[in-house]
Structures are given as C-alpha cells and as structure tokens.
N, C-alpha and C positions, 0 to 999 in steps of 0.2 A: 077722325075716320074717315075712310072714303066711300064711297057710296055701296059697298058689298060689305060695308062692316069690316073691315079689316083697320092692322090701328097702321098708320102708316109713319114712317119715321124718314128721317133726309138723308141719305146717301152719305153723305160728306161728315156725318157722326160718326160711321161705321167704320172710315179709312183708318183710322190710328191702328184701334185693336187686329185689322186686317193686316197689318203690317208689319205690326209687333212677332204674329204668328210667323208670317213667310218669313220674317229675318232667323227667328229660334231655329224651324226648321232648316234654314239653308247654313247656318253655323253649324248646326250637330254634323249636316253632312259634309263642311270641310273638313271638319275635326275629326271623322271615322277616314276620308280620304289621305287626312294626313298620317294621322297611326301605323293606318294602314301600309302607306307607303314608307313610313319607317322601318317596322315589322319588315319588309319584303326587302330592302336595304342590307339590313342587321342579318337574316340569313342568306345574304347572297354574299358577304365577309365574311362570317364561319364556315359556310359548307366548304371541304377542301376542292381541290382543284381536281376535274374530274380527267385518269388519263385513260387512256384506250387500253386496253392491252386482251390479250388472248386469254381465251378462259384456262381452268387449271387443267392439268393433264390428269388420264385415266388414275395415273400412281399417285398423285396428288392426293383426290379425292379418297380413295381408300385409306390411303395414311390417316389424312384427317376425320374420314369416317369412324375408323378402326381402334387407332392409339386413341388411350388414354390423354385427358387435359394435361397442358405443362410440360406434355413430353421434352419437345423441344429447350422447354427453360433447364429441366434436370439434365439436356446430354450437353446444354451449354456449359453448364457448371461441372460436369463431368469432365468435360474438355479441359475445360482451364486447370482443374485440380490437378488432371493426369499429367498436365504440361507443365504447372510449376514442379511434383513428384520428380519428375526425370530432370527438370531442371536440377534439381538438389542433389540427384545419384549421380548425372554426370559432375556435378561440379565438385562431389568428394564433401559435399556439408552433411551429409547424413547424420552422422555423430552430434554437429553441432545442431541440428533443429531437433534430432531429439531431447539434448540436452536443455534445451530451449521451451520444450515444451514441459517438461517436468518441472525445471524450475518455476515455471507459470501455475502447475497445479498445485507445488510446494508450496509456491508463496501462498495462493488464495488459501490453503487449507493452515499454513500461521498466520493468516489474519483474523480465522477461523477461530482459533484458539488449541491447534495441535503441534505447536512447536515442542521441539525437544527441549527442554528444561533442566533434564537429569538423565545423568547416564552414569550406572555402576558397571562394573568389569569387575568380573570374577577370577581368582585362579591364572592370571597372569606372572609372571617372576620377569621371563629375560625380555620380554616386550614392555614397551612402554603404551599407556592408556592412548595418547596421539598417534601410533602408531596404529593399533588394533582398530580404531574408527579410520582412519586411511584406510590399514587394509580390507574392512568391510565397507568401505565407500557411504562413511555417515560424515558428512560436514555439517557446514552451517546454515546452509540453507537446507534440507532434509526435512521433513516433515513428518511426524509418528505417524498420521492416519495412512500417506500414502509409502511407508517406508514395508520396502519386501522381506519379512524377517528369514526367507527360506533364500533368498539372491545374497543376504549379508552372510548368513551360516555358508556355502557353498562359495566366498570370498574367501573366508577365512580358512575356513580347510585346506583351499587352495596354497596357504600359506607355510612351508615346510615347518615351520616351529610350531603350528597349532594340528591339534591330532583330530581334535570335537571339540565343537559349539554347539550351546545354546540361547539363543534370543529370545526376550521375552518383552512384549509392548504393554506398555502400563498404562493404559491413556487416563488423563488427556495429555502430560506428555512428560512420562517415564520410561525410561529404555533400560534392560539390564541383558549384559552381555556375559556368560557364564563361558571359561574355555578350558582346555584342557590341553597345556604344553608339554611335549617331546621335552626329554632330556636330552643336553649335551654327553654323550658318550666319550666319544674320544676324537682326535685328531688326525686326518687321512690325509696321506700326502700322495698327488699322482700327478707325474708328468710338471712337476717342480711346481705346484700349485697344494697348498695348504687348507683342507676346508672342515669346520664342525660338524658330524656327524651323529644322528641320533643311531640306538643300538639296533633298530632295521636296518640302519644304511644309510637313509633319509639322509641328503645333504642338509644342513640347518642356515651355514651362512658362510662365506669365506673367515678363514679366519685373520682376526685383525685387532680382536680384544685380547689382553693379556691375562683376563679373569678363564679364560680355558688352558692357560697354560700347565696344567698340573694334570690336563688329560691324557690317558696313555695315548700313546703313537701309534700307527698302523702306517704302512706302505705297500702301494702297490694295487695294481687292477683286480677288484673282486674283493680286497682285503676290509672295504668297506661291510658289504653284508656279510663276510665270514670272522671279521672283529670277536663280536658277541659269544661267540661258541670259544674260538680258542682263548680268549681272554679269562671265561671263565673257567677254561681248565689250569692256566697257566695262575689262575688266585688258589689253586690247591698245594701249588708249590712256592710259597714264600720266596724259600733261601735263591730262588731264580728273579722271583718277580721283581723282589727288592732292587734286585741292581740290573734290571732290562731298564733300557732305553727304547728303544724300538723292536715291534713285531714286524716282519718285512714279510710278505706274500709272493711267491717263489714260481712263477708259471702256472697260476690260479691253481697250482695243485699242492704246495707246501710251505713250512712257513720256517723262516730264518730269523734267530732272535741277536740285537746288537744291542751288546751290554753297555753299562755307563764308562767303562774303561777300553770302550771299544773293540773288545774280543764276540768276536762272532761264531754262534753256534749254530751250526745246520742240523735242523731235527730232519728225519724223516719222513715221510707222506701217510707213512699208517704206521700205528701205533704209538703215537703221539706223546702217550700220559706213561708210557714204561721208561721211553727216551728221556721225559722231564723226572722223572723220578731219579733215575740213573743219575740225572746229571746233578740234581740236588745232593745224593749221596756222593758225588766223588769231588764235591767241593766242600762239602763237610768233614769228610775223612781227610783228602789228600790235601784242602785247599787250592782246587784246582784251579778257580778264577784268580788265584794270587800267582799265579805262576806266568811265566813270561813265555807267551804265546799269545798267538792272534788268529786263533781259530780252532773249532771244534768241530770234526764231521761225524754225525753219527747217522749218515744217513745207512747204512749197512746195518742189519741187523745183528751181525757177528762180531763185529768191529769198532774202533772208535779210532780215530785217527784224528793228532795231533800237528798243528802246525806251527812250529815255535817262530818265536821273533827273529828280526832279521839279526841283530845283535847276540842273540842266543843262537843262532843257529849256525854262524861264526865262530861264536867261543865252544859250542859242541865239537865243531868242524876242527879247530885246532887243538881241541883233547884228543880226539882221534887219530890227529896225526902222531901227534908227543906218543900216545900209548902203542902207536905202529910205530915208530921207531925206539922206544924203548925195548919192545919187543925183539927188533932184529938187533939189538947191541947186546941184548942178551942171549942171544942165539949164538950170536958171533964169539 
C-alpha cells in the first residue's frame, strides 16, 4: 500500500486482460464491416440496372389510374383468342373445331357414367335401327348427358320417311326413340325417274327395291300430290281398277288411264266419276276392254270415241270397200 493508503498493483500484471479486451473489440468491428460489405455486394448484384427513361405521358397515367387491374392481361388473352378464332374461320375448320369440342365434353360425360348403353326404337318398319340413329346424329361417342333431344327430333323429322318422332332420355344411359313412319303409297314417274311417294306426295326414296313393285303407278308433273284423291275414286270401280297399269296426269288438269293390255282411256277434266261409271258399264255389258281397240276418248261429255287398232282399222276399211263394191254391182 502506498503512502496515501491506496492498494498498489504492478502494471505488468494488468496488461493481458487489456489486450484480450482490445482484441475482442477489434474482432467484432472487423466482422461487422465484413458482413456489411457482403450485404452491399449482394444488393448491388440483385438490383436491376437503372435505365433512364422519360416519364409516362398523361394518357398513360390516366389509363393506369382509372382502368381496373389486369386489364392489359385480359386484353392480350382476348386478342390471342380472337386471332385463333379468325384462323379457324378463314381456314374452314369451324365444323372440325365444333366437333372436337363436342367429342371432348362427351368423352368427359361418358367417363362420368353417362354413356348411352341401351337404345330402344319403336315404330320403325322401313328404316333400320342403324339408319334411325345415323339420321338422328347419335353415334358411339354421344353421351346421354349432352344429347340434345330437340335436335335429334328435328333431324329425324327432316327425313321424308319419318312423320313424327319422340325422344326420351332415361338416365344414366338409356335412350328411347318413338317414330311414326310415313307409308309408301304409290310409285311416281317424272322425267324418266321413278320414286316412291307417300299419300301426301312426299318423295320417300328413289325406286330401287322390288318390295314396292305392287304399288300403283302414277305418271306426270303434279301426279304425286293428286294421286290420293284420284286413286280413291278409281277404287270405287274395281272393274276398271283391276286392269289399270298406270294413271297419267296430263297437263296438270286431267287423267288418262293406261290399261294392262295397252288400251288408253282419256278421261274428261270434270265429272270423272260418271265417266268411270260409264266405262265400267260398257265393259260389263259390251266387253269393251276385250275389243280390238287402242284408245277410248271420253273427253267430250256427249259422245264416246273409239280408236281401232291398226289391223282392225284395215280390216274395217276392207270390209267397207267390199260392201261398197257389192252395192255398185247390185245397182248395175
């Protein structure tokens, strides 16, 4: 202890503690500077380059201020879709595109359990089941979920054989089609073409099947729509109907009959029923249809004209000549 009463300690003994403390402080300062330098370098590396550009115009500022967010993205998508649509239309791929979309959604519905597994078709006689389905546009890719019953019905009714149709969708996979078919009524010949027609004159199909061979034959423009009434009248005179091969509509005004033996009957424009009654009576009483004649003209109401066959006409002419010569010989 010194003279002042203070505890004295050698300076040499304090130096190690001071050195350690100074070293710790120095190390902390160095570490702080090191990490600060690294952060500065990292920020410099990540920061985008600064580009000098002019401030936006007032119009751009107004657009950015008042238009909703993401309008630019929506406009870009709209332009891309419009360009794709224009390409599809100009390239003539609209039908393919629509078919592709329809097939895609039907595939999803079929995978979800709405595949058409059972089809029941009632009322068909002339058309097969495959023909009915093809006409209605129903195929193996169709799903019951997306099948438009009204469209199928319209397609079926557009076919001349089908007068009406009813479509029932029975979920999950049953389709029922009820159709009302037109009946084949007559064969119609026009311009060298032979067609099967219904009683309302609708052309059902070209004549290719012999199953329609027994149908009555009508010929001429307009005959297909007038045949129902005329043939109904002809049925009242079976003596004439049974020997008729064809009914020919002349000038869209009146009818001729062509009999099976080639005899032509020229009917009047009006009062056809009385003419057919007279014709039937003549055949019953005088066997008119068995005579050697080629035509009977009934167009005039007060007379009936008969045209003889060529051989019969010659024989008749020779008979008149013989009678005339005998008469002259007798007078001499």
